[in-house]
C-alpha positions in Angstrom: 14.2 -22.0 1.4 16.5 -19.9 -0.7 17.7 -16.2 0.7 16.0 -14.5 -2.1 12.3 -16.4 -1.4 12.6 -15.1 2.5 13.2 -11.5 0.7 10.1 -12.1 -1.6 8.0 -12.8 1.2 8.8 -9.9 3.4 8.2 -7.4 -0.6 5.0 -9.3 -1.1 3.3 -8.1 1.9 4.2 -4.6 1.3 2.0 -4.4 -2.5 5.6 -4.9 -4.2 4.2 -7.9 -5.8 5.4 -7.3 -9.4 6.9 -5.5 -11.9 3.5 -3.2 -13.6 1.2 -5.3 -16.1 -0.9 -2.9 -17.8 1.6 -0.1 -18.6 4.9 0.2 -20.8 7.4 2.6 -18.9 10.5 4.1 -21.3 13.7 5.2 -20.1 15.8 8.6 -21.2 19.9 7.8 -21.1 20.5 10.9 -20.3 18.2 11.9 -17.6 17.2 8.3 -16.1 13.6 9.8 -16.2 11.4 6.8 -17.2 7.9 7.7 -18.1 4.7 5.8 -18.3 3.4 6.2 -22.3 0.8 3.7 -23.0 -2.7 4.2 -21.8 -4.7 2.3 -19.6 -7.7 0.3 -21.5 -9.9 1.7 -18.0 -11.2 4.5 -16.3 -8.4 5.4 -13.5 -11.3 4.5 -10.3 -8.8 4.4 -7.6 -7.8 8.1 -8.5 -10.8 9.4 -10.1 -12.5 12.2 -7.7 -14.8 11.3 -5.5 -17.6 13.6 -3.8 -15.9 17.1 -1.9 -15.6 16.4 1.2 -15.8 19.3 3.6 -13.0 20.1 6.2 -15.5 18.9 8.9 -15.4 15.2 7.5 -11.1 14.8 8.2 -11.6 15.4 12.3 -10.5 11.9 13.8 -12.2 10.9 17.1 -8.6 9.4 17.6 -5.7 11.3 15.9 -3.2 8.3 16.0 -4.5 5.1 15.2 -2.2 2.3 15.7 -3.0 -1.4 14.2 -0.8 -5.1 14.8 -1.3 -7.5 12.3 0.1 -11.1 12.9 1.3 -12.8 10.4 1.3 -16.5 9.1 3.7 -17.9 6.2 1.6 -21.8 5.7 0.1 -21.9 8.8 3.5 -20.6 10.9 4.0 -17.6 12.5 6.5 -15.2 11.2 6.2 -12.4 13.3 4.1 -9.1 13.2 3.3 -6.2 10.8 2.5 -2.6 12.3 0.7 0.4 10.6 0.5 3.6 12.3 -1.2 6.8 11.8 -1.0 10.4 13.1 -3.3 12.7 11.7 -2.6 16.8 11.7 -6.0 18.2 9.9 -5.9 16.7 6.3 -1.9 15.7 6.1 -1.2 12.2 7.5 2.2 10.4 8.4 2.5 6.8 8.0 4.9 4.6 9.7 4.7 0.6 8.7 7.1 -1.6 10.1 7.1 -5.5 9.6 9.7 -7.7 11.7 9.5 -11.1 11.2 11.6 -14.5 11.5 11.6 -18.0 10.1 14.6 -20.2 10.4 16.9 -18.6 12.5 16.8 -16.0 9.8 15.8 -12.4 11.2 14.1 -9.7 8.1 12.4 -7.2 7.9 12.1 -3.3 7.5 10.3 0.3 7.5 8.4 3.0 5.6 7.4 6.2 6.8 5.4 7.8 4.3 3.8 11.5 4.2 0.4 12.2 2.8 -1.6 15.0 2.1 -5.6 15.2 0.5 -5.6 17.1 -2.8 -8.7 19.3 -2.7 -8.5 19.3 -6.7 -8.4 15.8 -7.3 -10.1 14.7 -3.8 -8.3 12.1 -3.5 -5.0 11.5 -0.6 -1.6 11.7 -2.4 2.0 11.0 -1.8 4.4 14.0 -0.8 7.3 11.6 -0.3 8.4 8.2 1.8 11.6 7.1 3.2 11.9 3.0 3.1 14.8 0.3 4.4 14.8 -3.2 4.6 17.4 -5.4 6.9 17.9 -8.7 6.7 19.7 -10.6 2.7 19.6 -7.4 1.7 19.7 -3.6 2.9 17.9 -1.5 0.9 17.5 3.0 1.6 15.1 4.2 -0.3 13.7 8.2 0.0 11.3 9.2 -2.7 9.4 12.7 -3.4 6.6 13.8 -5.5 5.7 16.7 -7.2 2.4 18.1 -6.6 0.6 16.1 -9.3 1.5 13.3 -8.0 2.1 12.7 -11.7 6.4 13.6 -10.9 9.0 11.4 -8.7 12.2 11.4 -7.7 14.0 8.5 -5.8 17.4 8.1 -4.3 17.5 3.8 -3.8 20.9 3.0 -1.8 23.0 6.1 -4.1 21.4 6.1 -7.1 19.1 8.3 -8.8 15.9 8.3 -10.7 13.3 10.2 -11.9 9.8 8.8 -13.0 6.5 10.2 -14.7 3.0 8.8 -15.2 0.6 10.8 -17.9 -1.8 8.7 -16.9 -2.4 9.0 -13.6 -0.7 10.0 -10.1 1.9 8.2 -8.4 1.2 7.5 -4.8 3.0 4.7 -2.3 1.8 1.4 -0.8 0.6 3.2 2.4 -1.5 5.7 0.3 -3.1 3.3 -1.4 -4.0 1.7 1.5 -5.7 5.2 2.3 -7.5 5.3 -0.2 -8.9 2.3 -0.8 -10.3 3.0 3.3 -11.3 6.4 2.0 -13.0 5.3 -1.6 -15.1 2.0 0.9 -16.5 5.6 2.8 -17.7 6.6 -0.4 -19.1 3.9 -2.2 -16.8 3.4 -3.9 -15.9 -0.4 -5.8 -13.2 -0.7 -8.0 -9.5 1.3 -7.5 -6.5 1.2 -10.5 -3.5 2.7 -8.6 0.0 3.8 -9.5 2.2 2.6 -7.6 6.2 4.1 -7.2 8.3 0.7 -6.7 12.1 1.3 -6.1 13.0 0.8 -9.9 9.5 0.9 -11.6 5.9 2.2 -11.6 3.7 -0.8 -10.9 0.1 -0.7 -12.2 -2.6 -2.2 -10.2 -6.0 -2.8 -9.6 -8.7 -3.8 -6.8 -12.3 -4.3 -6.5 -15.0 -4.9 -3.9 -16.3 -8.0 -3.9 -18.7 -7.6 -1.7 -19.8 -7.1 2.5 -19.3 -10.2 4.7 -19.1 -11.6 8.2 -15.4 -12.2 9.5 -14.3 -13.8 12.6 -11.6 -11.7 14.4 -9.9 -11.6 17.7 -12.3 -8.4 18.7 -15.3 -11.2 17.3 -17.5 -10.8 14.5 -17.2 -7.7 12.1 -19.1 -6.7 8.5 -15.9 -6.1 6.3 -15.5 -5.2 2.8 -14.0 -8.4 1.1 -11.5 -6.3 -1.2 -9.4 -8.7 -4.1 -6.9 -7.5 -6.7 -8.1 -8.3 -10.0 -6.0 -8.6 -13.2 -3.5 -10.5 -11.9 -4.0 -14.4 -13.2 -0.3 -15.2 -11.5 -1.8 -14.8 -7.8 -4.7 -14.3 -5.4 -4.8 -11.3 -3.0 -7.6 -10.8 -0.9 -8.0 -7.8 2.3 -11.1 -7.2 4.6 -11.4 -3.6 5.3 -14.0 -3.1 8.6 -16.2 0.2 9.2 -15.4 -0.7 12.7 -12.4 0.3 12.7 -12.3 2.8 10.3 -12.4 1.3 7.4 -9.1 -0.2 7.7 -7.7 -3.3 6.6 -8.8 -6.4 9.6 -7.2 -9.4 7.8 -5.6 -10.1 4.7 -4.2 -13.5 2.3 -1.9 -13.8 -0.3 -0.9 -17.0 -1.9 1.6 -16.8 -5.8 3.4 -20.2 -6.1 5.1 -21.0 -3.3 3.7 -18.1 -1.3 0.4 -18.8 1.3 1.0 -15.7 3.5 -2.1 -14.1 6.0 -2.0 -11.8 8.8 -5.0 -10.4 11.2 -5.1 -7.6 13.1 -4.5 -8.5 16.6 -4.0 -4.9 18.2 -5.9 -1.6 17.6 -4.7 1.7 19.9 -4.6 5.0 19.5 -2.5 5.7 22.8 1.7 4.5 21.8 
């Protein structure tokens, strides 16, 4: 397997799956600013305001949460992926870390996101994030978003660029995971996101396919089956369990040579 394929495995685990398929990005060459200009055919359900939440609903029984997942490639263990949440009222710092190895190669990375609850839009938005990856390539990337979420400034390995989305707020993958979790709590079934990648804004759709009882290390748990849609070249399914604060407990991803799955193996509130 080539080095490039290893890198694809890593990035796909963090939802960096493709270039956008339902939007057109234009670039102002004088400012290096990218703008999404073509309107989607559907309503932006993932960023649509939900019923207004009161202050008490943000009080967590456990303000610190850590989820650790075992990750496999074609049935072979390649390492672990970890997500940590540190809540302060309506703000949350999220740290996602991947540590993989396969055929004597080690690779991985991390992303730290500053996320907040936007009262006006009644959704979680990204304030900023820092991403780094190590292994076959090195990435050091920072992103900052304005208060509306429609404009971002990126520094990727020293190169600066700006992005604007007229259709919906731009978020990072940690915010996507959090917003799906939040949406499930209030009964949402369709989600649409504009996600910031290192060199573009990707357009993603997810849909709730129902509830299932699934087997986990913690026994059988009830979980929402959430599937990525409008992508014919891949299958991505994730299960989110109310027992674990509506967070992801299992996932599967298949695309061409890729066959990846992961499952929650540890849940901590002290770390």
